[in-house]
VODO-30988 format. One record per residue: x, y, z of N, C-alpha, C in turn; residue number from 1. Coordinates in steps of 0.001 Angstrom, whole numbers, plus 500000, padded with zeros to 6 digits. Layout:
X	Y	Z	X	Y	Z	X	Y	Z	NUM .
...
This chain:
474788	506404	499927	475853	507139	499642	477058	506602	499025	1 .
477463	507135	497653	478426	506543	497141	479849	507000	497869	2 .
480667	505802	498009	481930	505945	498711	482897	506617	497978	3 .
483813	507465	498494	485010	508060	498006	486163	507137	498052	4 .
486770	506972	496925	487930	506009	497008	489216	506837	496648	5 .
490075	506577	497524	491398	507018	497430	492542	505793	497406	6 .
493772	506177	497030	494688	505034	496928	496032	505140	497785	7 .
496237	504152	498457	497553	503983	499234	498506	503223	498523	8 .
499587	503900	498178	500702	503004	497310	501976	503229	498130	9 .
502216	502487	499172	503405	502632	499959	504230	501679	499831	10 .
505726	501817	499775	506673	500765	499838	506621	499737	500985	11 .
506953	498669	501045	506603	497725	502110	507575	498008	503361	12 .
507313	497699	504570	507901	498040	505773	508195	499422	505956	13 .
507153	500246	505598	507063	501672	505739	506070	502227	506681	14 .
505292	501243	507226	504367	501739	508250	502973	501867	507602	15 .
502718	501036	506538	501375	501128	506026	500335	500490	506799	16 .
500595	499586	507576	499700	498867	508545	499341	499902	509815	17 .
500539	500409	510330	500396	501403	511182	499619	502584	510763	18 .
499651	503118	509720	498978	504262	509074	497482	503870	508986	19 .
497101	502780	508447	495884	502416	508135	495213	502130	509632	20 .
495939	501602	510723	495333	501489	512005	494964	502772	512624	21 .
495801	503807	512478	495494	505175	513088	494358	505815	512242	22 .
494285	505792	510975	493330	506317	510216	491873	505669	510416	23 .
492018	504309	510741	490761	503601	510943	490112	504021	512310	24 .
490690	504723	513096	490076	505240	514438	488890	506150	513987	25 .
488914	506836	512837	487815	507653	512247	486803	506647	511692	26 .
485557	506696	512312	484449	505713	511762	484103	506058	510392	27 .
484564	507410	509891	484231	507537	508358	485302	507075	507436	28 .
486217	506577	507913	487500	505974	507162	487692	504672	507307	29 .
487868	503959	506053	488461	502574	506139	489728	502639	505398	30 .
490940	502373	505847	492130	502195	505225	492404	500830	505119	31 .
492545	500269	504127	492722	498769	503956	493988	498035	504027	32 .
493856	496740	504121	495107	495923	504122	495292	495873	502714	33 .
496458	495075	502336	496981	494961	500920	495623	494217	500159	34 .
494966	495062	499260	493829	494880	498911	493744	494044	497611	35 .
492720	493237	497385	492492	492300	496192	491758	493124	495010	36 .
491459	494302	495376	490646	495134	494309	491297	495418	493098	37 .
492497	495565	492908	493137	495484	491828	493066	494099	490951	38 .
493015	493078	491588	492906	491781	490971	491600	491603	490459	39 .
490595	492227	491322	489138	491937	490799	488970	492797	489474	40 .
489340	494084	489490	489048	494828	488416	489865	494358	487192	41 .
491188	493858	487454	491877	493367	486116	491229	492117	485672	42 .
490799	491276	486436	490167	489989	486222	488993	490110	485436	43 .
488209	490961	485816	486864	491297	485091	487166	492062	483736	44 .
488185	492895	483748	488396	493480	482363	489109	492431	481438	45 .
489795	491597	481958	490484	490506	480981	489464	489582	480385	46 .
488133	489598	480909	487166	488890	480196	486957	489536	478814	47 .
487284	490626	478523	487157	491195	477212	488116	490517	476187	48 .
489034	489765	476606	490070	489002	475747	489307	487458	475234	49 .
488265	487134	475987	487721	485797	475948	487120	485718	474522	50 .
487323	484606	473894	486821	484561	472380	485250	484779	472440	51 .
484508	484189	473392	483062	484398	473233	482630	485882	473541	52 .
483461	486519	474325	483099	487923	474348	483431	488778	473089	53 .
484720	488459	472586	485060	489102	471375	484011	488689	470089	54 .
483492	487552	470122	482443	487106	469179	481035	487847	469357	55 .
480929	488328	470486	479703	489200	470868	480076	490250	471878	56 .
480652	491267	471374	481412	492295	472258	480533	493332	472685	57 .
479637	492934	473757	478570	493953	474341	479335	494423	475505	58 .
480003	495650	475369	480705	496163	476599	480070	496790	477703	59 .
478860	497476	477319	478333	498315	478311	477932	497408	479596	60 .
477339	496335	479510	476964	495690	480726	478135	495288	481474	61 .
479298	494706	480905	480489	494359	481400	481179	495581	482132	62 .
481307	496681	481388	482000	497922	481938	481040	498361	483225	63 .
479771	498214	483119	478886	498596	484385	479278	497700	485466	64 .
479498	496421	485261	479869	495694	486326	481191	495878	486894	65 .
482110	496131	486166	483469	496399	486622	483346	497655	487511	66 .
482415	498802	486856	482582	499979	487692	481990	499811	488990	67 .
480868	498945	489018	480321	498761	490408	481063	497902	491416	68 .
481906	497063	490678	482781	495964	491452	483386	496584	492901	69 .
484167	497533	492784	484800	498193	494142	483781	498720	495085	70 .
482679	499176	494570	481672	499653	495528	480811	498402	496028	71 .
480613	497455	495193	480048	496237	495942	481130	495539	496908	72 .
482310	495452	496444	483333	494888	497540	483233	495603	498895	73 .
483029	496853	498882	483067	497681	500094	481679	498067	500637	74 .
480662	497497	500216	479325	497708	500484	478958	497527	501977	75 .
479592	496556	502602	479259	496319	503873	479963	497333	504911	76 .
480873	498041	504453	481481	499069	505387	480728	500236	505455	77 .
480530	500722	506855	479818	501868	507060	480460	503229	506832	78 .
481772	503071	506652	482560	504431	506402	482238	504851	504946	79 .
482342	506080	504792	482242	506634	503347	483418	507001	502638	80 .
484555	506825	503230	485872	507085	502654	486700	505821	502762	81 .
487185	505241	501517	487971	504209	501475	489378	504578	501003	82 .
490383	504197	501591	491697	504262	501188	492347	502933	500936	83 .
492292	502539	499562	492474	501270	499254	494155	501010	499032	84 .
494782	500192	499781	496225	499876	499443	496512	498788	498579	85 .
497234	499225	497522	497695	498188	496456	498785	498843	495522	86 .
499361	498064	494527	500127	498745	493637	499418	499504	492688	87 .
498617	500610	493160	497691	501280	492257	498452	502150	491226	88 .
499682	502577	491460	500368	503469	490339	500907	502845	489194	89 .
500769	501501	488900	501322	500949	487703	500466	501584	486628	90 .
501209	501628	485395	500227	502062	484170	499041	501348	484065	91 .
499024	500068	484206	497923	499216	483915	496808	499528	485037	92 .
497243	499639	486185	496367	500019	487381	495778	501354	487297	93 .
496478	502355	486643	496057	503841	486580	494885	503782	485440	94 .
495101	503035	484394	494288	502885	483334	492906	502316	483848	95 .
492977	501371	484800	491800	500736	485349	490920	501900	486219	96 .
491804	502590	487125	491347	503506	487758	490484	504480	487127	97 .
491193	505191	486054	490636	506135	485243	489503	505618	484382	98 .
489301	504547	484092	488103	504101	483384	487102	503647	484254	99 .
487320	503140	485417	486260	502369	486039	485972	503081	487604	100 .
486960	503980	488039	486703	504458	489491	486802	505923	489354	101 .
487771	506698	489105	487750	508043	488934	488768	508548	487946	102 .
488388	509771	487377	489424	510398	486355	490426	511287	487215	103 .
490144	511527	488501	491126	512397	489226	491513	511619	490581	104 .
492360	510489	490297	492760	509852	491592	493710	510606	492504	105 .
493729	510294	493784	494655	510800	494835	495557	509767	495433	106 .
496756	509848	495425	497633	508813	495903	498368	509270	497204	107 .
498356	508379	498240	499068	508446	499403	500428	507631	499208	108 .
501625	507999	499072	502790	507424	498994	503631	507341	500324	109 .
504043	506163	500593	504921	505823	501830	506115	505509	501247	110 .
507414	506043	501870	508672	505870	501397	509554	505524	502744	111 .
510684	504840	502390	511691	504556	503260	512916	504236	502559	112 .
514230	504446	503181	515402	504351	502307	515409	502614	502108	113 .
515607	502233	500832	515778	500812	500565	516612	499956	501567	114 .
517622	500487	502018	518637	499767	502787	517948	499434	504181	115 .
516886	500142	504687	516269	499953	505914	515058	499059	505519	116 .
514462	499113	504314	513633	497978	503998	514201	496732	503876	117 .
515395	496585	503296	515985	495385	503324	516404	494723	504630	118 .
516846	495633	505447	517192	495167	506841	515947	494620	507604	119 .
514781	495377	507394	513659	494851	508169	513127	493576	507566	120 .
513186	493419	506218	512907	492062	505665	513790	490859	506129	121 .
515086	491335	506228	516122	490294	506668	515728	489849	508226	122 .
515319	490940	509113	514940	490676	510295	513731	489655	510421	123 .
512671	489875	509766	511464	489171	509980	511500	487822	509198	124 .
512326	487858	508060	512335	486497	507334	513711	485802	507773	125 .
514416	486356	508489	515559	485638	509083	516626	485080	508002	126 .
516834	486177	507002	517716	485886	505836	519011	485380	506377	127 .
519641	484346	505776	520689	483845	506114	521963	484607	505340	128 .
523304	484659	505914	524216	485615	505428	524676	485097	504119	129 .
524709	483661	503909	525312	483020	502760	524280	483215	501679	130 .
523059	483580	501876	522013	483804	500867	521762	485506	500620	131 .
522374	486125	501434	522006	487638	501521	521883	488167	500159	132 .
522894	488077	499403	523040	488846	498078	521859	488452	497232	133 .
521509	487079	497340	520509	486708	496340	519104	487178	496950	134 .
518880	487022	498328	517633	487508	498942	517374	489088	498618	135 .
518374	489884	498688	518349	491306	498507	517995	491355	497056	136 .
518671	490714	496212	518531	491045	494699	517016	490692	494303	137 .
516605	489531	494777	515302	489137	494393	514222	490095	494969	138 .
514474	490619	496206	513357	491538	496728	513478	492914	495870	139 .
514610	493297	495366	514758	494568	494838	514288	494375	493162	140 .
514201	493148	492832	513948	493135	491307	512738	492262	491095	141 .
512126	491568	491979	510942	490773	491805	510161	490786	493006	142 .
510394	491311	494224	509557	491302	495321	508599	492352	495500	143 .
507962	492553	496749	507196	493762	496784	507704	495069	496578	144 .
509099	495149	497084	509619	496492	496979	509765	496796	495530	145 .
510139	495947	494513	510144	496069	493247	508921	496500	492567	146 .
507708	495848	492996	506383	496117	492448	505872	497434	492944	147 .
505966	497824	494250	505584	499124	494575	506622	500165	494235	148 .
507809	499923	494154	508562	501125	493421	508395	501314	492158	149 .
508037	500233	491283	507554	500573	489998	506182	501456	489952	150 .
505474	501150	490796	504025	501817	490905	504244	503260	491385	151 .
505071	503473	492334	505412	504964	492869	506045	505549	491789	152 .
507118	505281	491128	507838	505764	490004	506972	506293	488882	153 .
505884	505617	488844	504927	505801	487548	504072	507065	488052	154 .
503753	507080	489318	502899	507985	489794	503715	509432	489777	155 .
505035	509388	490149	505748	510605	490279	506152	511055	489014	156 .
506585	510069	488050	506844	510438	486732	505809	511257	485902	157 .
504667	510761	486204	503479	511338	485418	502744	512459	486184	158 .
503381	512831	487394	502796	513922	488241	501338	513723	488708	159 .
500866	512436	488885	499684	512276	489467	499337	512734	490816	160 .
498184	513254	491138	497919	513884	492512	498419	513026	493585	161 .
499380	513486	494389	499812	512660	495467	500387	513367	496596	162 .
500560	512696	497745	501386	513181	498847	502393	512159	499293	163 .
503506	512584	499610	504622	511602	499949	504853	511749	501498	164 .
504993	510578	502160	505273	510743	503607	506318	509777	503915	165 .
507346	509853	504647	508374	509105	504947	508090	508187	506180	166 .
508890	507067	506135	508742	506319	507628	509049	507251	508761	167 .
510242	507880	508546	510691	508700	509629	509649	509811	510069	168 .
508924	510573	509122	507844	511392	509371	506827	510705	510232	169 .
506385	509463	509591	505194	508895	510214	505490	508511	511678	170 .
506668	508043	511917	506821	507564	513213	507283	508476	514219	171 .
507892	509616	513735	508357	510683	514722	507374	511719	514871	172 .
506501	511896	513756	505478	512994	513787	504130	512705	513275	173 .
503688	511631	513936	502339	511121	513347	501432	511942	513269	174 .
501273	512903	514243	500007	513950	514317	500035	514759	512934	175 .
501293	515323	512691	501454	516086	511560	501063	515369	510298	176 .
501523	514121	510164	501182	513397	508921	499894	513157	508614	177 .
499156	512697	509876	497780	512357	509583	496906	513751	509140	178 .
497370	514878	509779	496723	516167	509511	496993	516621	507860	179 .
498273	516131	507496	498615	516486	506140	497777	515531	505106	180 .
497705	514423	505604	496617	513474	504774	495035	513931	504629	181 .
494691	514528	505757	493366	515257	505848	493338	516349	504811	182 .
494352	517088	504983	494361	518328	504119	494224	518126	502659	183 .
495143	516855	502309	495429	516541	500831	494168	516010	500375	184 .
493490	515188	501150	492123	514475	500842	490993	515448	500861	185 .
491078	516444	501587	490134	517550	501801	488753	516885	502325	186 .
488924	516062	503492	487865	515566	504324	488002	515848	505612	187 .
486754	515991	506378	486817	516566	507824	487713	515837	508740	188 .
488596	516477	509579	489460	516075	510441	488808	515200	511664	189 .
489667	514526	512252	489257	513659	513353	490430	513797	514433	190 .
489955	513523	515593	491057	513732	516830	491635	512124	517144	191 .
492527	511992	516472	493246	510548	516588	494111	510483	517816	192 .
494209	509523	518152	495254	509008	519345	496434	508316	518799	193 .
497544	508421	519509	498828	507886	518888	499352	506977	520148	194 .
498640	506684	520916	498936	505648	521999	497843	504630	522082	195 .
498025	503594	522825	497052	502464	522822	496411	502190	521499	196 .
497286	501986	520500	496832	501648	519335	496306	500266	518954	197 .
495399	500219	517999	494702	498924	517684	495507	498182	516522	198 .
495384	496833	516414	495867	496074	515339	494875	496527	514247	199 .
495376	496133	512952	494525	496610	511868	493233	495425	511713	200 .
492062	495824	511910	490870	494856	512025	489926	495655	511109	201 .
489434	494775	510011	488157	495392	509181	487305	494207	508953	202 .
486014	494475	509107	484966	493402	508996	485275	492353	509849	203 .
485722	492627	511110	486095	491409	512039	487241	490481	511545	204 .
488164	491098	510650	488971	490093	510079	490299	490858	510202	205 .
491545	490185	510567	492778	490931	510576	493856	489981	509875	206 .
495055	490531	509543	496122	489729	508994	496359	488371	509709	207 .
496518	487397	508831	496911	485949	509371	498399	485978	508767	208 .
499368	486293	509574	500672	486202	508927	501291	484880	508982	209 .
500616	483749	509378	501111	482323	509404	501189	481983	507998	210 .
500520	482652	507000	500633	482310	505759	501962	482755	505000	211 .
502693	483685	505750	503829	484258	505258	505095	483912	505859	212 .
506204	484335	505665	507387	484067	506342	507894	485264	507225	213 .
507373	485080	508436	507685	486035	509445	506456	486709	509787	214 .
506467	487661	510769	505385	488505	511271	505493	489905	510490	215 .
504709	490179	509565	504745	491446	508651	503834	492574	509180	216 .
502870	492239	509831	501766	493311	510074	501229	493567	511429	217 .
502225	493360	512333	501885	493654	513751	502127	495073	514138	218 .
501038	495776	514769	501190	497183	515053	501659	497098	516715	219 .
502710	497948	516937	503104	498225	518178	501900	498964	518883	220 .
501401	498422	520015	500094	499066	520494	500348	500218	521589	221 .
501276	500218	522229	501557	501328	523289	501654	502605	522848	222 .
502405	502945	521551	502543	504053	521125	503363	504025	519757	223 .
503148	505101	518984	503836	505217	517806	505382	505383	517958	224 .
506171	504689	517391	507718	504657	517707	508455	504161	516526	225 .
509379	504704	516250	510315	504260	515052	511071	503055	515617	226 .
511034	502029	514468	511806	500774	514676	513292	501097	514184	227 .
514266	501001	514999	515595	501430	514708	516435	500018	514537	228 .
516966	499744	513431	517589	498565	513098	519243	498901	512871	229 .
519712	497889	513658	521323	497867	513419	521363	497338	512058	230 .
521633	497963	511011	521892	497532	509663	522742	496541	509414	231 .
523930	496641	509996	525025	495676	510025	524653	494327	510640	232 .
523656	494397	511676	523335	493135	512099	522517	492115	511311	233 .
521636	492901	510180	520916	492171	509423	521180	492069	507994	234 .
522267	492846	507595	522593	492716	506097	524169	492538	506264	235 .
524683	491957	505221	526156	491682	505223	526837	493020	504627	236 .
528022	493318	504771	528588	494524	504286	528723	494599	502887	237 .
528633	493698	502075	528513	493728	500533	526994	494185	500235	238 .
526226	493553	500837	524799	494090	500595	524648	495563	500923	239 .
525172	496108	502004	525006	497341	502539	525694	498269	501526	240 .
526968	497806	501048	527597	498968	500033	526866	498857	498814	241 .
526314	497598	498370	525624	497620	497092	524315	498574	497192	242 .
523637	498557	498214	522193	499234	498307	522253	500471	499086	243 .
523151	500896	499833	523129	501931	500590	522725	503282	500041	244 .
523162	503514	498819	523010	504718	498018	521709	504707	497112	245 .
521157	503501	496930	520207	503382	495962	519009	504356	496260	246 .
518557	505159	495246	517372	506122	495681	516143	505655	494737	247 .
516424	505192	493577	515346	504926	492544	515543	503537	491904	248 .
514568	502695	491912	514781	501386	491219	514715	501454	489657	249 .
513662	502358	489405	513351	502339	487732	513557	503645	487281	250 .
């Protein structure tokens, strides 16, 4: 059976890992970690720029390989519904989706106020006050927040088929959010639990945050609950003033 592919494009620190963990209770769904599939498709597509390919431009076998690559990547999974998380909404990635995956992509977008995202990063990465302005600037212009914001903005600007869920909604009304996702994707529902949660494990593999700065992907296991941050504890007053009213980056 050919797997159905959907796309998760959520801002960081918005509950992406929590959402995937909950959805993966359903044996027919695999909601992924931050995926390398975009890199695979792009790398294979870039082969067309090689001199020896341009010298003998046989597109059909290479295009067939690219089309099959996402299905080969997820071949071992028993679930027939894949929700792949990445910066899928960028113009380049949309082009890859439409050429090699589906003409009618569906996107799940997770959002959260930027000031809360920055405070969360500051907490886990232990940003120092003397470097706060620079850390915030880099995250908002070059970091994951910038990359995912650009992708989400492109989805919204072009009105691609999408559903938006906020961190507040997911953490306070998880059942309603999950039901909305099932309705949006038009797939059979499942009786999910919102206590005794699992860490995100796929193919007997889970995040190794030792390669990152801080613990990024730990799921609170007892129940779904909003993480409340004392913004002033983790951000300087100047950073708060600069970013508290930011709604859109691009």
